[in-house]
C-alpha positions in Angstrom: -10.4 -2.1 -227.6 -9.1 -5.7 -227.5 -5.4 -8.1 -227.3 -4.9 -10.6 -229.0 -1.6 -13.2 -228.7 -0.1 -14.6 -232.0 2.3 -17.5 -232.4 3.7 -19.9 -235.0 6.8 -19.5 -236.6 7.0 -15.9 -235.6 7.0 -17.3 -232.1 4.8 -16.0 -229.8 3.9 -12.1 -230.1 1.1 -10.1 -228.3 -0.2 -7.1 -230.5 -2.8 -4.5 -229.6 -5.9 -4.2 -232.3 -8.5 -0.8 -232.4 -11.8 -2.1 -232.7 -14.8 0.1 -233.2 -17.6 -1.5 -230.8 -21.2 0.0 -231.1 -21.5 1.2 -227.3 -25.5 2.0 -228.2 -27.7 0.3 -230.0 -31.5 0.7 -231.1 -33.2 -2.6 -232.7 -29.5 -3.8 -233.3 -28.4 -0.5 -235.3 -27.3 2.5 -234.4 -29.0 5.4 -233.4 -28.1 7.5 -236.6 -30.1 4.7 -238.6 -32.9 3.2 -236.2 -36.4 3.2 -236.6 -38.8 3.3 -233.5 -41.8 1.6 -234.4 -44.5 3.5 -232.3 -46.5 1.0 -229.8 -44.4 -1.7 -229.9 -41.4 -2.9 -227.7 -38.2 -1.3 -229.2 -34.8 -3.3 -227.6 -32.0 -1.1 -226.9 -28.3 -1.6 -225.4 -26.1 1.0 -223.6 -22.8 0.0 -223.0 -20.0 2.6 -220.6 -20.3 2.5 -216.7 -21.8 6.2 -215.0 -23.4 7.1 -219.0 -27.5 7.2 -218.9 -30.4 7.3 -221.4 -33.4 9.9 -221.2 -36.2 9.6 -223.0 -39.3 11.8 -223.3 -43.1 11.4 -222.2 -44.1 9.9 -225.2 -41.7 7.1 -224.8 -42.1 4.0 -222.3 -38.8 3.1 -220.6 -38.3 -0.6 -219.1 -35.1 -2.2 -217.7 -35.2 -5.8 -217.0 -39.1 -5.4 -217.5 -39.4 -2.9 -215.3 -40.8 0.4 -216.3 -38.8 3.4 -215.4 -41.1 6.0 -213.9 -39.0 9.3 -214.9 -37.6 7.6 -218.3 -33.9 8.0 -217.4 -31.8 5.1 -216.4 -28.1 5.0 -215.5 -25.5 2.2 -216.5 -24.4 0.2 -213.6 -21.2 -2.1 -213.8 -20.5 -2.3 -218.1 -23.9 -2.2 -220.0 -27.2 -2.1 -219.5 -30.4 -3.8 -221.8 -33.2 -2.5 -222.1 -36.7 -1.7 -224.4 -38.3 1.7 -225.4 -42.0 1.4 -226.0 -43.3 4.6 -227.4 -46.7 5.1 -227.5 -49.2 4.8 -230.7 -49.4 8.6 -230.2 -45.7 9.5 -230.3 -44.5 12.4 -232.9 -41.2 13.9 -231.8 -38.7 11.3 -229.8 -35.4 13.2 -229.0 -33.5 10.3 -227.0 -30.7 11.6 -225.1 -27.7 9.8 -224.0 -25.6 11.6 -220.9 -22.1 11.1 -220.5 -20.2 10.7 -217.4 -19.0 14.6 -217.2 -22.5 15.3 -217.6 -22.3 16.5 -221.4 -25.1 14.8 -223.6 -25.6 14.0 -227.2 -29.3 14.1 -228.3 -30.7 11.6 -231.7 -33.8 12.8 -233.4 -35.5 9.6 -234.1 -37.4 8.6 -237.1 -40.9 7.2 -236.4 -43.0 4.2 -237.8 -46.4 2.9 -237.4 -45.8 -0.5 -235.8 -48.3 -3.0 -234.4 -49.4 -2.3 -230.8 -48.3 -4.9 -227.8 -52.1 -4.2 -227.0 -53.5 -4.0 -231.1 -56.9 -2.5 -231.9 -56.9 -6.1 -234.7 -56.5 -8.3 -232.0 -59.1 -6.7 -229.7 -62.0 -6.8 -232.5 -60.8 -10.3 -233.5 -61.1 -11.7 -229.6 -64.7 -9.5 -229.3 -66.0 -11.2 -232.7 -65.4 -14.9 -231.4 -67.0 -13.9 -227.7 -70.3 -12.4 -229.3 -70.5 -14.6 -232.2 -72.9 -17.9 -233.1 -72.5 -20.4 -235.2 -71.9 -24.0 -235.6 -67.9 -24.1 -235.3 -67.2 -23.6 -232.0 -63.2 -23.1 -233.4 -64.4 -19.9 -235.2 -67.6 -18.7 -232.7 -67.5 -18.2 -228.6 -71.0 -17.4 -228.0 -70.7 -16.4 -225.2 -73.2 -13.8 -224.8 -76.7 -13.4 -222.8 -74.4 -12.5 -219.7 -77.0 -11.2 -217.6 -76.6 -12.5 -214.1 -79.3 -14.9 -212.7 -79.6 -17.7 -210.1 -77.9 -19.2 -211.5 -78.1 -17.9 -215.6 -75.7 -21.3 -217.0 -74.8 -18.7 -220.3 -73.2 -16.3 -217.5 -71.3 -19.1 -215.9 -70.1 -20.5 -219.2 -68.3 -17.3 -220.3 -67.0 -17.2 -216.3 -65.4 -20.1 -217.1 -64.3 -19.4 -220.4 -62.7 -16.0 -218.9 -61.4 -17.7 -216.2 -59.2 -20.2 -218.6 -57.5 -17.5 -220.1 -55.7 -15.6 -217.2 -55.3 -19.0 -215.5 -53.8 -19.9 -218.9 -51.5 -17.4 -218.8 -50.0 -18.3 -215.5 -52.1 -15.8 -213.4 -52.9 -16.9 -209.5 -56.6 -17.2 -210.6 -59.7 -17.7 -208.5 -63.6 -17.3 -209.0 -65.2 -15.0 -206.5 -68.8 -16.1 -205.5 -71.0 -13.5 -203.4 -74.2 -15.5 -202.3 -75.7 -12.5 -200.2 -79.3 -12.3 -201.6 -82.1 -14.4 -203.0 -83.7 -10.9 -205.0 -84.3 -11.4 -208.4 -83.4 -7.8 -208.9 -79.8 -8.0 -207.1 -78.9 -11.9 -208.5 -75.7 -13.1 -207.0 -72.4 -12.1 -207.6 -69.6 -13.9 -209.8 -65.9 -12.3 -210.2 -62.9 -13.7 -212.1 -60.4 -12.4 -210.0 -55.8 -13.0 -211.3 -53.1 -11.7 -209.2 -49.7 -10.8 -210.7 -47.1 -11.0 -207.3 -45.2 -7.6 -207.7 -41.3 -7.1 -206.3 -42.8 -4.8 -203.3 -45.7 -6.8 -201.4 -46.4 -3.6 -199.1 -48.6 -1.9 -202.4 -51.5 -3.1 -204.6 -52.9 -1.8 -208.0 -55.1 -3.2 -210.2 -57.6 -2.8 -213.6 -61.2 -4.3 -214.1 -64.2 -4.6 -216.4 -67.6 -6.5 -215.7 -68.5 -9.2 -217.9 -71.8 -8.6 -217.0 -74.3 -7.3 -219.7 -78.0 -5.2 -219.0 -80.5 -7.6 -219.4 -82.3 -6.6 -222.5 -85.3 -4.0 -222.2 -84.2 -3.5 -218.3 -83.2 -0.2 -216.9 -81.8 2.3 -218.0 -81.4 2.0 -221.6 -81.9 -2.1 -222.6 -79.6 -4.5 -223.0 -78.4 -6.2 -226.1 -77.6 -10.3 -226.0 -74.1 -9.8 -227.0 -73.4 -6.6 -224.8 -70.6 -5.8 -227.3 -70.1 -2.0 -226.3 -71.3 -2.6 -222.7 -68.9 -4.3 -221.8 -67.3 -7.2 -223.4 -65.1 -4.3 -225.0 -63.8 -3.9 -221.3 -63.9 -7.3 -220.9 -62.0 -7.7 -223.8 -58.9 -4.8 -223.2 -58.5 -6.6 -219.9 -57.9 -9.8 -221.4 -55.2 -8.2 -223.8 -53.3 -6.4 -221.0 -53.3 -9.5 -219.2 -51.5 -11.1 -222.3 -49.8 -8.2 -222.7 -48.1 -8.1 -218.8 -47.0 -11.5 -219.0 -43.5 -10.2 -219.9 -43.4 -7.7 -217.4 -42.4 -7.1 -214.1 -44.6 -5.0 -212.0 -43.3 -3.3 -208.9 -47.3 -3.6 -206.5 -49.0 -7.0 -206.6 -51.4 -6.1 -209.8 -54.6 -7.6 -210.3 -56.6 -7.7 -213.4 -60.4 -8.9 -212.6 -63.9 -9.5 -214.1 -67.0 -8.2 -212.5 -70.3 -9.5 -212.1 -73.3 -7.5 -211.2 -72.1 -4.1 -212.1 -75.7 -3.6 -213.8 -77.6 -4.4 -210.7 -75.2 -1.8 -208.7 -71.7 -3.0 -208.5 -72.3 -5.8 -206.4 -69.0 -7.5 -207.6 -66.7 -5.2 -207.3 -67.7 -4.5 -204.0 -67.3 -7.7 -202.4 -64.0 -7.9 -204.0 -63.4 -4.8 -201.8 -65.1 -5.3 -198.2 -65.2 -8.9 -198.0 -61.6 -10.7 -196.5 -60.0 -13.9 -198.1 -57.1 -14.8 -200.1 -57.9 -13.3 -203.2 -59.9 -9.9 -201.9 -58.0 -6.5 -201.9 -55.8 -6.7 -199.1 -56.9 -4.0 -196.6 -53.1 -3.6 -194.6 -51.9 -2.5 -198.3 -51.8 1.0 -200.3 -53.5 1.3 -203.1 -51.6 2.8 -205.7 -54.7 2.8 -208.3 -57.4 1.0 -210.0 -58.3 1.9 -213.7 -61.9 0.5 -215.2 -62.9 -0.5 -218.3 -66.3 0.3 -219.6 -68.1 0.9 -222.8 -64.6 1.4 -224.1 -65.9 0.2 -227.9 -65.2 3.8 -229.6 -62.2 5.4 -230.6 -61.3 9.0 -229.5 -62.1 11.0 -231.7 -65.4 9.8 -233.4 -68.8 11.1 -234.4 -72.3 9.4 -233.7 -74.6 9.0 -237.3 -75.5 12.8 -236.9 -72.7 14.1 -236.9 -72.2 14.9 -232.8 -69.1 13.7 -231.2 -68.7 10.8 -229.0 -67.7 12.5 -225.4 -64.7 11.3 -224.1 -64.4 10.7 -220.4 -61.6 10.9 -217.9 -62.1 11.3 -214.0 -61.1 10.0 -211.1 -62.1 8.9 -207.3 -63.0 9.1 -204.5 -61.6 12.2 -203.4 -61.1 12.0 -199.8 -60.9 15.8 -199.7 -62.3 17.6 -202.0 -60.3 21.0 -201.0 -57.2 19.1 -201.7 -55.2 19.0 -204.8 -53.8 14.9 -205.4 -51.2 15.6 -207.7 -50.3 12.1 -207.5 -53.7 11.2 -209.5 -53.6 14.5 -211.3 -49.8 13.5 -212.6 -51.3 9.8 -213.3 -54.1 11.7 -215.4 -52.5 14.6 -216.8 -49.9 12.2 -218.5 -52.4 9.7 -220.1 -54.9 12.3 -221.5 -52.4 14.7 -222.4 -49.0 12.9 -223.3 -50.5 9.2 -224.5 -53.9 10.7 -226.4 -52.6 13.8 -227.0 -56.2 14.8 -226.2 -56.9 18.7 -225.7 -56.4 20.9 -222.9 -60.1 22.3 -223.7 -62.5 19.7 -223.5 -65.6 21.2 -224.8 -67.3 19.4 -227.5 -69.6 21.1 -230.4 -73.0 19.3 -230.2 -76.5 19.5 -229.0 -76.5 20.3 -225.7 -78.1 17.6 -223.3 -76.7 14.7 -225.7 -75.1 13.1 -222.7 -71.9 15.1 -221.4 -73.1 18.4 -220.5 -70.4 19.7 -218.7 -68.1 19.4 -222.0 -70.5 22.6 -222.7 -69.2 26.4 -222.6 -71.2 26.8 -219.3 -70.0 23.7 -217.8 -66.3 24.5 -218.9 -64.6 24.2 -215.2 -66.6 21.4 -214.3 
């Protein structure tokens, strides 16, 4: 409702005119008519102090570009503006608006397949650019032969490219060199470390992937000069997460890292975790989580050429005390595994025993 003053030959007169103003909209339309695009940002606003919005587990709720972990946010002041991010696998979504008196109204949302903020198409294009070789450097990066050496010019060139990606997005980016051995089997290490500062500097969190590849013909199974599956796939994933995180406010100081010498014994990541430098892992802060991206070039579920399914792996560690159930870690894994991926509770798979993931067969189902 608003009040307007009329003047002129009628003299000044105050009248009250009632106007319907939408107090809750998604993507600039009423929730009854709105369509939620899965994997994409969907903007909303809610007017009315004391009112609240509640979303299910398969929708991420952001207020002022900050994730609200429990999916529940109350209006403080007159209005809140936020974003909804339905997971790509979301099927049934009910959004509830809770009034100040505790009563609520729920909306069954219509869903449509969107373009995820980290899209498979963009991932494939970046993979193709990095691993392809041609005469046109704008079409083919040719960042291949990335095995560690003392030195390996091809690896140095690729590391410079990766460093420029993070730095160009505005991250505090450093190249970390570790020269503690002259052994060919344990070559010098080089990491690319990018930091984004959070609201709470007492904690850290991070994601990473190794950017080196196994030497062709070397153990355990030999490598290729592209290293597409192991591990250009994970490297590109971290690059795309960095792009997506630019406009998101993080709670803890967050690192995005590309490790080297993983194929020679995790030497790159060990150096980051166990050394004291301005951009190393802080020893005096709580580490909330670390997510590693490795050998992730196959979608779940998928099958090999012989019909056997590719195993799906999800695990956490290290476990400080095996006798104590770590509820926080278990909750995170359950959320990603069950709610986001919609993966089954029973991970036993059909196929030939001994094909690389034996713990999923019947006689190992408790592992």
